[in-house]
Each structure stands twice: as structure tokens, then as C-alpha cells.
C-alpha positions in Angstrom: -0.9 10.6 49.3 -3.2 12.6 47.1 -1.3 15.9 46.7 -3.1 18.7 44.9 -1.8 22.1 44.1 -4.0 25.0 43.5 -3.3 28.5 42.1 -4.4 30.8 45.0 -7.6 32.0 46.6 -9.7 32.0 43.4 -13.3 31.2 42.8 -12.7 27.6 41.8 -10.1 26.8 44.5 -12.5 26.7 47.5 -14.8 24.3 45.6 -12.0 21.9 45.2 -10.5 22.3 48.7 -13.9 21.9 50.4 -14.8 18.9 48.2 -11.5 17.1 49.1 -11.9 18.1 52.8 -15.5 16.7 52.8 -14.2 13.4 51.5 -11.1 13.2 53.7 -12.5 10.3 55.7 -13.2 8.3 52.6 -9.6 8.7 51.5 -8.4 7.8 55.0 -10.5 4.7 54.9 -8.3 3.5 52.1 -5.1 4.7 53.8 -4.6 7.8 51.7 -4.0 11.3 53.0 -5.0 14.3 51.0 -2.7 17.4 51.1 -3.5 20.7 49.5 -0.7 23.2 48.6 -0.7 26.7 47.2 1.8 29.5 46.8 -0.3 31.7 49.2 1.2 32.3 52.7 0.1 30.4 55.7 -1.4 33.6 57.0 -3.7 33.7 53.9 -4.6 30.1 54.5 -5.3 30.7 58.2 -7.5 33.7 57.4 -9.4 31.7 54.7 -9.9 28.7 57.1 -11.0 30.9 60.0 -13.7 32.5 57.8 -16.9 30.5 57.8 -18.0 28.9 54.5 -21.2 30.9 54.5 -19.1 34.1 54.5 -16.9 32.9 51.6 -14.2 31.1 53.6 -13.1 27.5 53.8 -14.3 26.9 57.4 -13.1 23.8 59.3 -10.7 21.7 57.2 -10.2 17.9 57.4 -7.1 18.1 55.3 -3.8 20.1 55.7 -3.5 23.2 53.5 0.2 23.9 53.1 2.0 27.1 52.0 4.5 26.9 49.2 5.5 30.6 49.6 9.0 29.9 48.0 7.2 28.2 45.1 9.7 25.3 45.3 7.1 22.6 45.6 5.1 23.9 42.6 8.4 24.2 40.7 9.6 20.8 41.6 6.3 19.2 40.5 6.4 21.1 37.2 3.2 23.1 37.7 4.5 26.6 38.4 3.6 29.4 36.0 6.7 31.4 36.5 5.3 34.7 35.1 2.4 35.1 37.4 4.0 33.0 40.1 1.1 30.7 40.7 0.6 26.9 40.3 -1.6 25.2 37.7 -4.1 22.7 39.2 -1.7 19.8 39.7 -2.8 16.5 41.1 -0.3 13.8 42.1 -1.2 10.3 43.6 1.9 9.1 45.3 2.3 5.5 46.7 3.9 4.6 50.0 7.3 4.2 48.3 7.2 7.7 46.9 6.4 6.7 43.4 4.0 9.0 41.5 1.2 6.7 40.2 -0.9 9.4 38.6 -0.5 13.0 37.7 -2.8 15.4 36.0 -2.7 19.1 35.4 -5.7 21.3 34.8 -5.6 24.8 33.4 -6.7 27.5 35.9 -10.4 27.7 35.2 -11.3 24.0 35.6 -11.6 22.2 38.9 -10.9 18.5 39.5 -13.1 15.6 40.3 -12.7 14.3 43.9 -14.7 11.2 43.1 -12.3 10.4 40.2 -9.3 10.9 42.4 -10.7 8.5 45.0 -11.5 6.0 42.2 -7.9 6.2 41.0 -6.4 5.8 44.4 -8.5 2.6 44.9 -7.6 1.3 41.4 -3.8 1.8 42.0 -4.2 0.1 45.4 -6.1 -2.8 43.9 -3.5 -3.4 41.2 -0.7 -3.3 43.8 -2.6 -5.8 46.1 -4.0 -8.2 43.5 -1.6 -7.9 40.5 -4.5 -7.5 38.1 -5.1 -4.5 35.9 -8.2 -2.2 36.0 -9.9 -1.4 32.7 -11.5 1.9 31.8 -14.2 3.1 34.2 -13.2 0.4 36.7 -14.8 0.6 40.2 -14.2 -1.6 43.2 -17.3 -3.7 42.4 -16.5 -4.2 38.7 -14.4 -7.0 37.1 -10.7 -6.5 36.4 -8.6 -7.8 33.4 
């Protein structure tokens, strides 16, 4: 699972959500599901998804967008800013055994790289399958160590 938490309906958030949604099939091709989570209500998410992209909405989604209205998921993953009640941009790659293989947290104004997330998923899977380690900037066609 690639679980990413986003603050709310800001200007950066839709760029990330749409980018992950657009690559959902590439993640599925390597047996990884992408899940988006924010502290906004499911009503907010539904309105955002039902609004076409050309009108500022998300449009059709290829990934689930979950509501963390109680803020418990954000709190449990350590990305909740208690004061404003929003999550930082947390990304967690979780293996089939529930082990967090990667975590990163971005401050509010900077979005994440979907390509890098996909590369990391592939790298962790490669290590698990082949027992070799992946050096810096590893890609599926490059040598391992």
C-alpha cells in the first residue's frame, strides 16, 4: 500500500491526488494500491470528485480518497498538526505484512513525487524478492549491490 495523507482541499493537494490517480494502474501492475486520506469529510471529497477537473475539481478518481474526520489516522501516523487540525503531507509505503518500509513527511507547501514513490515501491519489492540491495538512484533496469 502507498498511503498518502494530505492537509485538505488546498492548491497543492489536487495536483498530488490527480497525479497518483493517473498512475494508479502502474501501481496496481506491481501489486500496490494507492490510498489518499485527509481530515476533510467524505461530503467534501464527494463534492470535489464530482466537480470536473476543468472546473477545479478532481473528477473521476482511480484511487480511494478516505475521510479522516476524527483525525485518528493522521494522529496515529504522526502527521497531524493539532493546532490547525490538518495533516502534513505524509507518505507511507506499507508491505503486505503491515511493515512500514518507507515514510516521508513534507511540509504543507511542497507536493510529493509520484514517480519517486513508484520507484521506491519497486525497489522494496525487488529487495524482498531477490535479497539484494538497491543503491542510490536505482531503477528496475539498473544493477543492484
